[in-house]
C-alpha positions in Angstrom: -10.6 26.1 12.2 -11.2 23.4 9.7 -14.5 22.0 8.8 -15.9 20.1 11.6 -18.0 17.7 10.3 -15.9 17.3 7.6 -13.3 16.1 10.0 -16.8 14.2 11.6 -17.3 12.7 8.8 -13.7 11.3 8.2 -13.4 9.9 11.0 -16.8 7.9 11.4 -15.9 6.3 7.2 -12.8 5.4 8.9 -14.9 3.4 11.2 -15.1 1.1 8.4 -11.7 0.6 7.4 -9.3 0.2 10.6 -10.8 -2.8 11.5 -12.8 -1.3 14.2 -15.6 -4.4 14.8 -18.5 -2.9 14.3 -22.0 -5.9 13.8 -24.2 -5.5 11.3 -27.3 -3.5 12.8 -24.4 -0.7 14.4 -22.6 -0.5 10.5 -26.4 -0.1 9.1 -27.0 3.2 11.2 -23.4 4.2 10.8 -23.7 4.5 6.8 -27.2 6.6 8.0 -24.9 9.2 9.9 -23.3 9.5 7.5 -24.7 10.1 5.4 -26.3 12.5 7.3 -23.9 14.4 7.9 -23.2 14.6 4.2 -26.0 16.1 2.9 -25.8 18.5 5.9 -22.5 19.8 6.6 -23.3 23.0 4.3 -26.0 24.3 5.7 -25.0 24.0 9.4 -22.7 27.0 9.8 -21.2 25.4 12.9 -17.5 27.9 12.7 -19.8 30.8 12.6 -21.5 29.1 15.6 -18.4 28.0 17.2 -17.4 31.4 17.0 -20.6 33.6 18.8 -19.9 31.3 21.6 -23.2 28.7 20.6 -22.9 24.8 22.3 -21.6 22.6 19.4 -21.6 19.6 21.4 -24.1 16.8 22.5 -24.0 17.5 26.7 -26.8 19.3 27.1 -28.9 16.8 24.8 -27.2 13.3 26.6 -28.3 15.9 29.8 -31.3 16.0 29.3 -31.8 12.7 28.5 -30.6 11.4 30.8 -32.5 12.8 33.8 -35.8 12.4 31.1 -35.1 8.9 30.8 -32.2 7.3 32.7 -33.1 8.5 36.6 -36.6 7.6 35.7 -36.0 4.3 33.9 -33.5 2.4 35.1 -33.4 1.9 38.4 -32.2 -1.1 39.5 -33.9 -4.5 38.2 -36.1 -1.9 36.2 -37.8 -3.5 33.2 -40.1 -2.2 30.7 -42.1 -3.1 27.5 -41.7 -0.7 24.5 -45.4 0.1 25.3 -45.5 1.1 28.7 -42.0 3.0 28.8 -43.3 5.1 26.3 -46.4 5.9 28.2 -43.9 6.4 31.0 -41.7 8.9 29.4 -45.0 9.9 28.0 -46.2 11.1 30.6 -42.8 12.6 32.5 -41.8 14.6 29.6 -45.4 16.0 30.2 -45.0 16.6 34.3 -40.8 18.0 33.9 -42.5 20.5 30.9 -45.0 21.6 33.2 -47.6 20.5 30.9 -50.1 18.5 33.0 -52.8 20.5 33.4 -53.1 21.5 29.6 -52.3 17.6 28.9 -55.2 16.4 31.2 -57.5 18.8 29.2 -57.0 17.1 25.8 -56.3 14.3 27.5 -60.6 14.4 28.8 -61.7 15.8 25.7 -59.6 13.2 23.3 -61.3 10.3 25.5 -64.6 12.3 25.6 -64.5 12.3 22.0 -63.9 8.6 21.3 -66.5 7.5 23.9 -69.9 9.5 23.1 -68.6 10.1 19.2 -69.0 14.1 19.4 -66.6 16.7 20.8 -66.6 18.3 24.6 -68.3 21.7 23.1 -70.6 19.4 21.3 -72.1 17.5 24.2 -72.6 20.3 26.6 -73.9 23.0 23.5 -76.5 20.1 23.9 
């Protein structure tokens, strides 16, 4: 089996030479991806992982993104400002991970510190 990372890098580099029309921002992103892959290709043993059956593709990540982001944020007619979208995604992540109770305790503690300038524990000890 050939080094898949090298194959991917070659394919990405060909995007610049094979007449693929990319906007400047996409070209810049592609250059960054190529640079990243070139930097990590010797540190990640893809062949070994593939041989023992580890998932190499991005399907599970894409599925998680679709579930977490697109299913909630991409409904018909929805428009989001970055701050509102991030707030919804943060709460959705907390909910999906089953961390609502821990998050609520954290928010109460932080809000108490913001309002009163001291930790909630110090406030209770008085």
